[in-house]
C-alpha positions in Angstrom: 14.7 20.0 19.8 15.2 17.0 17.4 12.2 15.9 15.4 10.0 12.8 17.1 8.8 9.7 15.2 5.7 7.7 15.5 5.5 4.4 13.8 2.1 3.0 13.0 1.5 -0.7 12.0 -1.7 -2.4 10.9 -2.0 -6.2 11.3 -4.4 -9.2 11.2 -3.3 -12.6 11.7 0.4 -11.9 10.8 2.1 -12.7 14.4 5.2 -14.0 13.4 5.8 -11.4 10.8 4.7 -8.6 13.1 7.3 -10.1 15.5 10.0 -9.7 13.2 9.3 -6.1 12.3 9.0 -5.2 15.9 12.3 -6.9 16.6 14.1 -5.1 13.7 12.6 -1.7 15.0 14.1 -2.4 18.6 17.7 -3.3 17.1 17.8 0.0 15.3 19.7 2.0 17.8 19.4 5.1 15.7 15.6 5.4 16.4 16.3 5.3 20.4 16.4 9.2 20.5 13.7 9.6 17.9 10.9 7.2 18.3 8.1 8.4 20.5 5.7 5.5 20.1 5.1 2.5 18.2 1.4 1.8 17.5 -0.1 -1.5 16.5 -3.9 -1.6 15.3 -5.0 -5.3 15.2 -7.9 -5.7 13.0 -9.4 -8.6 15.3 -6.5 -11.3 14.9 -7.3 -14.6 16.3 -3.6 -16.0 16.0 -2.4 -14.8 19.4 -0.8 -11.7 18.3 -2.0 -9.8 21.1 -0.3 -12.1 23.8 2.9 -12.1 21.7 3.0 -8.1 21.7 2.0 -7.8 25.4 4.5 -10.3 26.3 7.5 -9.5 24.4 7.0 -6.0 23.5 5.0 -4.5 26.4 6.0 -0.9 25.7 3.9 -0.7 22.4 0.6 0.8 22.2 -1.5 -2.0 21.3 -5.2 -1.4 19.8 -7.3 -4.4 19.0 -10.4 -3.8 16.9 -13.4 -6.3 17.3 -13.6 -6.8 13.6 -11.6 -6.1 10.6 -11.9 -2.3 10.0 -9.5 -2.3 6.8 -6.3 -0.1 6.3 -7.5 3.4 6.0 -9.9 3.6 9.1 -7.4 1.6 11.2 -4.6 3.9 10.2 -6.6 7.2 11.1 -7.2 5.3 14.4 -3.6 4.7 15.0 -2.8 8.5 14.0 -5.2 9.7 16.8 -2.6 8.0 19.3 0.6 9.7 17.9 2.5 12.5 19.1 5.7 12.5 16.6 6.3 15.3 14.0 6.7 12.4 11.5 4.4 9.4 11.2 5.8 6.2 9.8 3.2 3.5 8.2 4.6 0.1 7.9 2.9 -3.1 6.6 3.7 -5.9 9.1 5.5 -7.8 6.4 8.4 -5.4 6.2 11.8 -5.2 8.2 13.6 -2.1 9.1 17.4 -1.7 8.5 19.7 -0.1 10.9 19.9 3.6 10.0 17.5 3.7 7.1 14.4 5.5 8.8 16.5 8.0 10.1 17.9 8.8 6.6 14.2 9.5 5.7 13.8 11.7 8.5 16.9 13.8 7.9 15.8 14.0 4.3 12.4 15.6 5.2 14.0 17.8 7.7 16.1 19.2 5.0 13.2 19.3 2.4 10.7 21.2 3.7 8.2 20.7 0.6 8.3 17.1 1.1 5.0 16.0 2.7 5.1 12.3 1.9 8.2 10.3 1.5 8.9 6.6 1.0 12.0 4.5 0.9 13.3 2.0 -1.8 11.5 -1.2 -1.1 13.8 -4.1 -1.4 13.4 -8.1 -1.3 15.5 -9.8 1.4 18.4 -10.3 -0.7 18.4 -6.6 -1.5 17.1 -6.6 -5.0 14.8 -3.5 -5.4 11.0 -3.7 -5.7 8.4 -1.5 -7.1 8.3 1.5 -4.6 6.4 4.3 -6.6 3.6 4.2 -8.7 1.6 6.0 -11.2 -2.0 7.2 -10.6 -4.5 5.0 -12.4 -5.9 6.6 -15.4 -7.6 5.8 -18.7 -4.5 5.6 -20.7 -3.2 2.5 -18.8 -6.5 0.7 -19.5 -6.0 1.1 -23.4 -2.1 1.1 -23.4 -0.1 -1.7 -21.9 2.3 -0.2 -19.2 5.1 -2.0 -20.6 4.6 -0.7 -23.9 4.6 2.8 -22.4 7.9 2.2 -20.4 9.4 1.1 -23.9 8.3 4.0 -25.7 8.6 6.7 -23.2 11.4 5.4 -20.8 11.9 8.7 -19.1 8.2 9.2 -18.3 7.3 5.6 -17.6 10.1 4.3 -15.8 10.7 0.5 -15.1 9.5 -0.5 -11.8 12.3 -2.5 -10.7 15.3 -0.2 -11.9 17.8 1.3 -9.4 17.1 4.9 -8.7 19.8 7.3 -7.4 18.7 10.5 -5.3 15.2 11.8 -4.4 12.6 11.6 -7.1 9.1 13.6 -7.3 6.4 10.8 -7.9 2.6 10.6 -8.3 2.1 8.1 -5.8 4.0 5.7 -3.3 3.5 2.2 -2.3 1.7 1.7 0.9 4.1 -1.0 2.3 6.4 1.6 4.1 6.1 5.5 3.6 6.4 8.6 6.1 4.1 11.5 6.2 4.9 14.8 7.9 2.2 15.2 10.9 0.8 18.6 9.5 0.6 17.1 6.1 -1.5 14.3 7.5 -3.9 16.8 9.5 -4.1 19.1 6.6 -5.5 16.1 4.6 -7.9 14.9 7.4 -5.8 11.5 7.0 -6.9 8.6 4.9 -10.2 8.5 3.1 -11.9 5.8 5.1 -14.2 4.8 2.1 -11.2 2.8 0.9 -11.2 -0.5 2.8 -7.9 -2.0 1.3 -5.8 -0.6 -1.9 -5.3 2.7 -3.3 -5.9 4.5 -0.1 -2.3 5.8 -0.1 -2.7 6.7 -3.9 -5.7 9.0 -2.7 -3.5 10.5 0.0 -0.7 11.1 -2.7 -2.9 12.6 -5.2 -4.4 15.1 -2.5 -1.2 16.1 -1.0 0.1 17.1 -4.6 -2.9 19.3 -4.9 -2.1 21.2 -1.8 1.6 21.6 -2.9 2.7 18.8 -0.5 5.9 17.1 -2.2 5.3 13.3 -2.6 8.9 12.1 -3.0 10.6 8.6 -3.5 13.9 8.6 -1.6 15.9 5.5 -2.9 18.9 6.3 -0.6 16.9 4.6 2.4 15.9 1.0 1.9 13.4 -1.1 3.7 12.7 -4.9 3.3 9.4 -6.0 2.0 8.4 -9.4 2.1 6.1 -9.1 -0.7 3.1 -11.2 -1.2 3.1 -12.6 2.1 0.0 -11.1 3.5 -2.4 -11.5 0.7 -1.1 -14.3 -1.6 -3.6 -17.0 -0.2 -6.5 -14.8 -1.4 -5.2 -13.5 -4.7 -8.5 -13.5 -6.5 -10.5 -11.9 -3.7 -7.7 -9.2 -3.4 -8.0 -8.5 -7.0 -11.6 -7.9 -6.8 -11.1 -5.7 -3.7 -8.5 -3.8 -5.9 -11.3 -3.1 -8.5 -13.7 -2.1 -5.9 -11.1 0.6 -4.7 -10.0 1.5 -8.2 -13.8 2.3 -9.1 -14.2 4.4 -6.0 -10.9 6.4 -6.9 -12.0 6.9 -10.4 -15.1 8.1 -9.4 -13.7 10.4 -6.7 -11.2 12.0 -9.0 -12.6 12.3 -12.5 -16.2 13.0 -14.0 -19.0 10.5 -14.4 -18.4 10.3 -18.1 -14.8 9.4 -17.6 -15.8 6.9 -14.9 -18.3 5.3 -17.1 -15.9 4.9 -19.9 -13.0 3.6 -17.6 -15.5 0.9 -16.0 -16.8 -0.2 -19.6 -13.2 -0.6 -20.9 -12.2 -2.9 -17.9 -15.5 -4.9 -18.3 -14.7 -5.2 -22.2 -11.2 -6.3 -21.4 -12.4 -9.1 -19.1 -14.8 -10.4 -21.7 -12.3 -10.5 -24.4 -9.7 -12.3 -22.1 -12.2 -14.9 -20.9 -13.4 -15.6 -24.7 -9.9 -15.7 -25.8 -8.5 -18.5 -23.3 -11.5 -20.3 -23.8 -10.8 -20.5 -27.6 -7.3 -21.4 -26.8 -7.4 -23.6 -23.9 -3.9 -24.9 -24.2 -2.6 -21.5 -22.5 -4.7 -22.7 -19.3 -1.9 -25.4 -18.8 0.2 -22.6 -16.9 -0.7 -22.1 -13.3 -0.5 -18.4 -13.4 -2.8 -18.3 -16.6 -5.3 -20.7 -15.1 -5.4 -18.4 -11.9 -5.9 -15.2 -14.0 -8.7 -17.0 -16.1 -10.8 -17.7 -12.8 -10.3 -14.2 -11.8 -11.3 -12.8 -15.1 -14.6 -14.7 -14.6 -15.0 -13.7 -11.1 -14.4 -10.0 -12.5 -17.1 -10.7 -15.3 -19.6 -12.0 -12.6 -18.9 -9.0 -10.3 -19.7 -6.5 -13.0 -23.0 -8.4 -14.0 -23.9 -8.2 -10.3 -23.5 -4.6 -9.9 -20.2 -4.3 -8.6 -21.0 -5.0 -5.0 -18.6 -3.7 -2.4 -18.9 -6.7 -0.1 -17.5 -9.0 -2.8 -13.8 -8.6 -2.1 -11.7 -8.8 1.1 -14.1 -6.9 3.3 -16.0 -10.3 4.5 -12.5 -12.3 4.7 -10.1 -13.1 7.2 -7.7 -10.5 5.8 -4.1 -10.7 6.6 -3.1 -7.3 6.2 
């Protein structure tokens, strides 16, 4: 019997993006013998997403939460409704290309050691995006990533280069990735302490500890309309990233390592605030000005004790 696929999509107030994704799934005829169900977990959208789904895609399993539950908890909720051997998690700002998802399944069928696999994410013009990631660590706080990429190009590869063939990686980008059912069950799903950001990195770290391969498979491609879901709340999003980052570091490292890590990030924020205040001409650039506001917000967040509700948790998150 051929392996079956379940697709899980987490959404909040991304009705038209979601429509485009669901259309692309329906148009992929290679999925018809494989797809057992498509599950949408809606984190309390108020943009008529429910009406659109029920009218245009009545076969989809639609779950609506009364409030925004975040990605990890919603994804686990969606998984509880699946029956497939493989689970594909998709952001609502992705577009499926015909035949590409089947390539991932075919690869995982051949490579039994691969527990998690992700395609090459591309822009709408097919330029490559960053599709895998390195696990956060103290080294990256001290040495700029670009410098490491220059000094050690084989170990720290540029994020937008073109890759050929499968590659074992530390972590994958959460916009689109496939998990073997037995792997997801072995890991007890996502850690629901992560509201948004790094839940997929945590999953990958735990998978590798269980000898479940984490594989980037660039032969398959999926369009990612990067930035469409969080660009309007960039600063809050960065604070939420820091909330998840500190949870991640504390979970996977010692208290001493965590304390040093946190101190360095705080010191960097202070330094950049002082530097940009002393040289205000640099603030003429829009992106620099936004970063300056972010570093001030990060500084205040640290001073107030790094509250967990200072990020996206209390917002109309469009995920």
